[in-house]
N, C-alpha and C positions, 0 to 999 in steps of 0.2 A: 838399483835394487837387484840387479842381476848378479848371480854368483858365478863361480867357476863351474865347468862342466860336471865335476864330480861332487858338487855341493848338494846335499839333500835338502829339499824344499820343506820348510816348516810353516811358511806363510806365503800368501799370494798377493801380488800387487796388480790391481785391475786398472786399466786405463780406458778412457772414453774419448774417442776421436782425437788422438794425440797429434795427428797430421794437421788438424785445424783448431788450434787452441782458441782462436778468436770466435769459434762457434759456441763456446762454453755458456755464456749468459743467454744468448738467443735460444739455444736448445733447451736450457734449463726452463725458461719461461714457457716455451712451447710444450715440453713434456709435463711440466707442472699443470698447465691448463688441461692437457689430455687426461692426466691422472685425476684431477678434480672432477672432470666430466665423467670419468669412469666410476668414481665413487658416487656421484650424484645420480647418474643414470641407472646404475645397477641397484643402488639402495632404493631408489624410487620404484623400480620394477618389482623388487621384493615386497615393498610396502603395498603397492597397488594390487598385487596378486593376493595378498593376505586380506585386504579390506574390501575388495570388490567380489561379491558373491558370484558374478557371472564368470569370473576367472578361476573358480574352484573346480577345474577340470584336470585330467591327467596331463595334458600338454602344458598347461601353465604351472602345474605342480613341478614338473621337471625344469621348466623355464625359470621359475623362481630359484631353484637350487643352482641352475647354471649361472644366474646372475650373482648369487652368493659366492660361488667358486671363482668367478671372474674377478670379484673384489679381492679375494685372498691371493689368487694367481698373480694379479698385477702388483699387489702390495709386497710380495716377496722380493721383487726386483726393482720396481720404479723408485721408491724412496732412496735406495742406495745409489741408483743411477743419477738421481738429482744431486746427491751429495758429491758424487764423482765429478760431475760437470762443474760444480763450483770450486772444488779443491784440486781438479785436474788429476784425479786418481784416488784410489782407496786401497788401504792395506787390510786384508782379511786373514785371520788366523786359519789354520788348517781345519779346525773344528767348525768355525763359522762358515767357511766355504762349503764344507760337507753338509751342514745344516741347510744352507740356502739351496744347494743342489737337490737335497731330499725334498724340501718343501715345494720347490718349483716342479720337480718331476711328479710329485704327489698330486698337486692341483691340476697340472697340465694333463695327467693321465685321467683324472676324474672328468675333466672337460671333454676329453675324447670319448669316454664311455657314455657321458650324458648325451652328447650329440648323437651317438649311435642308438641309444635308448629312445631318444626323441624321433629318430627316423623309423624305428620299429613301431612307435606309437602312431605315427602318421600312416604307416603301412596297415595297421589294424583298423584305424579309423576309415581309411579309403577303401581298402580291399575286403575287410570283414566288418562292415558297419553294424550288422546285427549282433555280432559277438563282442563289440567294443566294450560295452558296459560290464560284461561278465569276465572279459580278459583283463582289462585295466582297472581292477578293483583297487581299493585303498591298500589292502594287504600286498597286492602285486606291485604297486608303485613303491611302497616302502622297501619291499624286498629287492627290487631292481636298484633302488638308490643305495641300499646297504651293500649290495654286490659291487656297485661302482666304486664306493669308498674302500671296500676291502681289497678289490683288485688293484686300485690305485696305490694303496698303502703297500701291498705286497710287491708290486712292480718297482715302486720308488725305493723301498727298503733294499731289495736285492741289487738293484742297479747302483745305489749309493755305496753299499758295502763293497760291491765288486769294483766300482770305479776307484774308491779310496783305499783299496788294498794294492793298487798299482804303485810303482815307484816313480816319484817325481824328482828330477834332479836337473842341475844346470840353472837356467834362468827361471825365475819365479814370476815373471811378468806375463799376465794374461791380457792380451789385446782384445778385450771384449767387455761387455757392460755388466756381466754377472758370471758366476761360476756355473758354466754349462759344459756339457760333455765334449763337443768338438774341440774347443780351445784347451780343455784339460788334457785330452789325448795327445796334443802336440807337445806337452811337457813331460811325457812319460819316457822312461829309459828302461832298458832291459827287456825281457820277454813278457809281452802283455797279451799274447795271442789268446790264452784261455779266458782271461777276464773280458776281452773284447767280444769273444764268442758268446759268453753268458749275457753280456749287455745287449748284444744284437738279438739273441733269442728272446729275451724278455721284452725288448722293444717291439718284436713282431706281435706279441700278445696285446699290444696297445694300439699303435697307429695302423698297421696294415689290417688287423682284425676288425677294428672299428670302421675303417674305410670300406672293407668288404661288406659288413653288415649294412652300412649306409647305401652302398651301390646296389646290393641285392634288393633292399627295401624299395628304393626308388625305381628300379626296373619294374617291379610289380606294380608300383603306384602309377607309373607312366602307362603301362599296359591297361590298367583299370580305367585311367582317365580317358584314354583313346577309345574305349568302348562306350563312353557316355555319348548319346546321340546328339545332344544340342551343344553348340559352341559356348553358349552361356553357362551351361552346366560344367563343361570342361574347364572354363576359365575360373569359375567359382571354386571348384575342387582344387585346382592347382594353386590358387591363391592361398589356401590354407597351408601349403607346403613351401611357398616361395621364400618366406623369411628364413625358415630353417635351412633351406638349401643355400641361400646366400651366406649365412653364418658358417655353414660347413665348408663352403668353397674358400672363404677367406681364411678360416683357421687352419684347415688341413693343407691348403695350398702353400702357405708360408712354412709350415712345419715340414712338409715333404721336401720342399726346395732346400731347407736347411739341413735336414738329417739324412735324407736318402740320396746323397751324392758323395763322391769321393773326397778325401781330405787333401789330396795333392793339388797344388795350384789354386787354392781358394784365396780370394781376396778378403782380408780382414775387414776392410771398409764395407764390402758387400755383405759379409756375414752380419756385421753390426746393423746395417740398414734393414736386413731381413728380420733380425731379432727384435728390432724396434716395432716392426709390424705385428708380430705375434705376442709381444709382451705389453705393448703400450696401446697400439691402434685398435687391434681386434677386440679386447675387452671394453674399450670405449664405444666402439661402433655397435656391439651386439644389442644393447637396449634400444638404440635408435632404429636399427634394422627391424626389430620385432614390433616397435611402436608404429613406424611409418608404413609398414606393409601388412599390418594386422588390424582388421576392423574392430575386433573386440577390445584390443588394447587402446586404440585411439578413442573409442567411445568411453572406456573407463577413465582415460586421462581427462577428456572433456568433462565428464561427470565430476571427477575429483576437483578440477579447477573451478567449475561453477559452484560446487559446494563450499570451497574455501572462500570464494568471492561473496557468497551470500552470508557467510559467517562474519565476514569483515565489515558488512554494512551496519550502520547504527540502527 
């Protein structure tokens, strides 16, 4: 599939773990089970939040939308990756690669913004409890959600247009599981300095900005928790933030490792392993993190299961 050095690329050939072709079927079965768990867990979370009145709060409003975005985010890449594992590669047209890059960037950006909004929500709940109801109104929640979608669309649109105005030549083989920015930049030829600066500037408005909001929010939260006199009160307050903090660490940790490091000397196998974490594993784990570490969600799950059992009795 590789052309000469002066050949203009019109399609891309994606490969998945070509060094280990014997891994194809085992990885297909593993990732298929992960994807099914992602769909089941996140869909269940969305339904649970909608049907249980105790979960009709701002925090669960954002969690429900985070679960929906995780379904979309994972579905952009995983089905194609499964096909690649069976067929030992996949050919993507220029347009299809650009569309996948846009959708992945769009939903990943929304995920970042929602996690930052949820950190702000926890800040208001812990540090300004008397103002929580007046700050996190239904209008404010929908406004923050709309802003997340608008910012995600703007970032994804600009980054996609900028990335795909680059000149790609030579080999068209992407040693990666989907059309993502780091492997695409390796195929560029000619002067790409201006486009890369634009991509980096808009990236700053997503990942570093969201991380900053989260860090500042949790600094204030930790200070507020330390002022609580009883150990039991501190533990109870921190438990309301623990699941979100776990999800944030898992999601941003893998993204930062992938994107905020230099391109030279990177291992393609290492890159693919990291990409599997943030495209397959993280969306699967999020509903379980929030279920296992959240009292209200666990009670809602138990209630829903007991209700279904009672309906099944003659």
